[in-house]
C-alpha positions as CSV (number, residue, x, y, z in Angstrom):
1,K,0.0,0.0,0.0
2,D,3.0,2.4,0.4
3,T,4.8,1.5,-2.8
4,L,5.7,4.6,-4.7
5,F,4.1,5.0,-8.2
6,A,4.6,7.7,-10.8
7,I,1.0,8.8,-11.0
8,G,1.4,10.7,-14.3
9,S,-1.6,12.9,-15.1
10,L,-3.4,12.2,-11.8
11,T,-1.0,15.0,-10.8
12,K,-3.4,17.4,-12.5
13,G,-6.1,16.6,-9.8
14,F,-3.8,17.9,-7.1
15,T,-2.8,21.0,-9.1
16,G,-6.5,21.7,-9.9
17,L,-7.2,21.4,-6.2
18,L,-4.5,23.9,-5.3
19,A,-5.9,26.3,-7.9
20,T,-9.4,26.0,-6.4
21,M,-8.1,26.6,-2.9
22,L,-6.3,29.8,-4.0
23,V,-9.4,31.1,-5.9
24,N,-11.5,30.4,-2.8
25,E,-9.1,32.5,-0.7
26,G,-9.3,35.4,-3.2
27,R,-5.8,35.0,-4.4
28,F,-7.0,34.5,-8.0
29,S,-10.2,34.9,-10.0
30,W,-11.3,32.1,-12.4
31,S,-11.9,34.9,-15.0
32,E,-8.3,36.2,-14.9
33,T,-6.5,36.0,-18.2
34,L,-2.9,35.3,-19.1
35,T,-2.3,39.0,-19.3
36,T,-2.5,39.2,-15.5
37,L,-1.5,35.7,-14.7
38,L,1.9,35.8,-16.4
39,P,4.7,38.4,-15.8
40,P,4.0,41.9,-17.0
41,G,5.0,42.5,-20.6
42,T,4.9,38.8,-21.6
43,P,4.4,38.7,-25.4
44,L,1.1,36.9,-26.1
45,S,-0.9,36.4,-29.3
46,A,-4.4,37.9,-29.2
47,D,-5.9,34.4,-28.6
48,A,-3.4,33.5,-25.9
49,A,-4.1,36.8,-24.1
50,K,-7.8,35.8,-23.7
51,I,-7.1,32.4,-22.0
52,T,-8.5,32.4,-18.4
53,L,-7.5,30.5,-15.3
54,E,-10.7,28.5,-15.5
55,Q,-10.0,27.5,-19.0
56,L,-6.5,26.3,-18.1
57,A,-7.9,24.2,-15.2
58,T,-10.8,22.7,-17.3
59,H,-9.0,22.0,-20.6
60,T,-11.1,24.5,-22.5
61,S,-8.4,27.0,-23.4
62,G,-7.9,25.7,-27.0
63,L,-4.3,24.8,-26.2
64,P,-3.2,21.5,-27.6
65,R,-2.1,18.5,-25.7
66,Q,1.4,19.5,-26.7
67,P,2.8,21.8,-29.5
68,I,3.9,19.6,-32.4
69,T,7.3,20.9,-33.5
70,E,10.3,19.3,-35.2
71,Q,11.9,18.8,-31.8
72,T,8.8,17.2,-30.4
73,L,8.6,14.8,-33.4
74,L,12.2,13.9,-33.0
75,Y,11.9,13.1,-29.3
76,F,8.7,11.1,-30.0
77,V,10.5,8.9,-32.6
78,Q,13.3,8.4,-30.0
79,Y,10.6,7.4,-27.4
80,L,9.3,4.6,-29.7
81,F,12.8,3.0,-29.5
82,T,13.8,3.9,-25.9
83,G,10.8,4.9,-23.9
84,D,12.4,8.2,-23.0
85,N,10.3,11.2,-22.1
86,F,9.4,13.2,-25.3
87,Y,8.2,16.2,-23.2
88,R,11.7,17.0,-21.9
89,H,12.1,20.2,-23.9
90,F,8.8,21.7,-22.7
91,D,10.3,24.3,-20.4
92,R,9.0,27.8,-19.7
93,K,11.0,29.4,-22.5
94,F,9.6,26.9,-25.0
95,V,6.0,27.4,-24.0
96,L,6.2,31.2,-23.7
97,E,7.6,31.3,-27.2
98,Y,4.7,29.2,-28.3
99,L,2.1,31.5,-26.7
100,K,3.5,34.4,-28.9
101,R,2.0,32.7,-32.0
102,F,-0.8,30.6,-30.5
103,S,-4.0,30.6,-32.6
104,A,-7.1,29.2,-31.0
105,P,-9.1,26.6,-32.9
106,K,-12.2,27.9,-34.7
107,V,-14.5,25.5,-32.9
108,S,-14.4,25.9,-29.1
109,E,-14.6,22.5,-27.3
110,P,-12.8,20.8,-24.5
111,A,-9.3,19.5,-25.5
112,Y,-6.9,17.8,-23.1
113,S,-3.8,20.0,-22.6
114,N,-0.6,19.1,-20.8
115,I,0.9,22.5,-21.5
116,G,-2.3,24.2,-20.3
117,Y,-1.6,22.7,-16.9
118,G,2.0,23.6,-17.1
119,I,1.0,27.2,-17.6
120,L,-1.5,26.9,-14.7
121,V,1.4,25.8,-12.4
122,Y,3.5,28.7,-13.6
123,A,0.7,31.1,-12.7
124,L,0.2,29.6,-9.2
125,E,3.9,29.8,-8.5
126,L,4.2,33.4,-9.7
127,R,1.3,34.7,-7.6
128,T,2.2,32.8,-4.4
129,G,6.0,33.1,-4.7
130,K,6.2,29.4,-3.8
131,S,7.1,26.3,-5.9
132,I,4.5,23.7,-6.6
133,D,6.4,21.4,-4.2
134,I,5.9,23.8,-1.3
135,L,2.3,24.5,-2.2
136,L,1.6,20.7,-2.3
137,A,3.3,20.1,1.0
138,E,1.7,23.1,2.8
139,R,-1.8,22.8,1.5
140,I,-2.5,19.1,0.7
141,A,0.2,16.6,1.7
142,G,0.9,18.1,5.2
143,P,-2.7,18.7,6.3
144,L,-3.8,15.2,5.1
145,G,-0.8,13.4,6.3
146,L,0.3,12.2,2.9
147,T,3.7,10.8,3.6
148,H,4.4,9.3,0.1
149,T,3.1,12.0,-2.2
150,T,5.9,14.2,-3.6
151,F,7.6,15.7,-6.6
152,S,10.9,14.5,-5.2
153,P,10.5,10.8,-4.6
154,H,14.3,10.2,-4.3
155,V,14.1,11.6,-0.8
156,L,11.7,8.9,0.5
157,P,13.0,5.7,2.0
158,G,10.9,3.6,-0.4
159,F,12.4,5.2,-3.6
160,D,14.6,2.2,-4.5
161,E,11.6,-0.1,-4.2
162,R,9.3,2.1,-6.3
163,A,7.1,0.6,-9.0
164,I,8.8,0.9,-12.4
165,G,7.2,0.8,-15.8
166,Y,7.3,-1.9,-18.4
167,A,6.6,-1.8,-22.2
168,G,3.2,-2.9,-23.4
169,D,1.8,-1.9,-26.8
170,Q,4.0,1.2,-26.4
171,P,6.8,2.1,-26.9
172,K,6.3,0.5,-30.2
173,F,9.8,-0.8,-30.7
174,V,10.6,-1.8,-27.1
175,G,10.0,-5.5,-26.4
176,R,6.8,-6.2,-24.4
177,G,7.6,-6.6,-20.7
178,Q,11.0,-4.8,-20.9
179,P,11.6,-2.0,-18.3
180,V,11.3,1.6,-19.5
181,P,12.9,4.6,-17.9
182,D,11.3,7.0,-15.3
183,W,10.2,10.3,-16.9
184,N,11.7,13.4,-15.4
185,F,9.7,16.6,-16.2
186,T,10.7,20.2,-16.6
187,D,9.7,22.8,-13.9
188,L,6.8,23.8,-16.1
189,L,5.3,20.3,-16.5
190,R,6.0,18.8,-13.1
191,G,2.6,20.0,-11.9
192,A,1.0,18.4,-14.9
193,A,2.4,14.9,-14.6
194,G,5.4,14.7,-12.3
195,L,3.9,13.5,-9.0
196,Y,4.7,10.3,-7.2
197,S,2.3,8.8,-4.7
198,S,1.1,5.6,-3.1
199,A,-2.2,3.7,-3.0
200,N,-2.6,4.5,0.6
201,D,-2.1,8.3,0.1
202,L,-4.4,8.4,-2.9
203,L,-7.2,6.7,-0.9
204,T,-6.6,9.1,2.0
205,C,-7.0,12.0,-0.5
206,A,-10.1,10.5,-2.0
207,A,-11.7,10.0,1.4
208,A,-11.0,13.7,2.2
209,H,-12.9,14.8,-0.9
210,L,-15.8,12.5,-0.1
211,R,-16.0,13.9,3.5
212,K,-15.9,17.5,2.1
213,N,-18.7,16.7,-0.4
214,R,-20.9,15.2,2.3
215,N,-20.4,18.4,4.4
């Protein structure tokens, strides 16, 4: 029950909860746009400037899952043979450069976006002056007693015994059942997919949500 797992995009649930807490405290408004969420003077396209905090948190900003560039395609091809992380170049500089030329789709509909959550994390860190690690520890992990939920799993005693991944249908050219490497994420994307946790901690967190809803 305490085995460490890389929980991938379940991380977004924790990040979304942090955003909600900060909105409820009046630190943010769901209707705030990137013009106030990002540093003053950040170059943004007309469409990017209209993106709101709520849209980032609910995957309705029009941002793609990830920008498809030559570098992204190269890393994805490498992933097919090695299992290596193909998001490793998605840092703040890369995403802010992308926002300069972002053009929203003509049809507005929900679309899952990893970089949208990366930008959400960046906004939370800017406004609070605290890293996503500290926000998680202070507002969720600490109060709930989550001892195995962290962005820095190597500091926990059970790190060497963590669950590791094995190839299935993907990566395409890695033999089924062969181990694949851990994915390390940039500062921007850690809050989208970089969290480690355990079954016990996730159940504790789920129980806290259920108690809150009953109240």
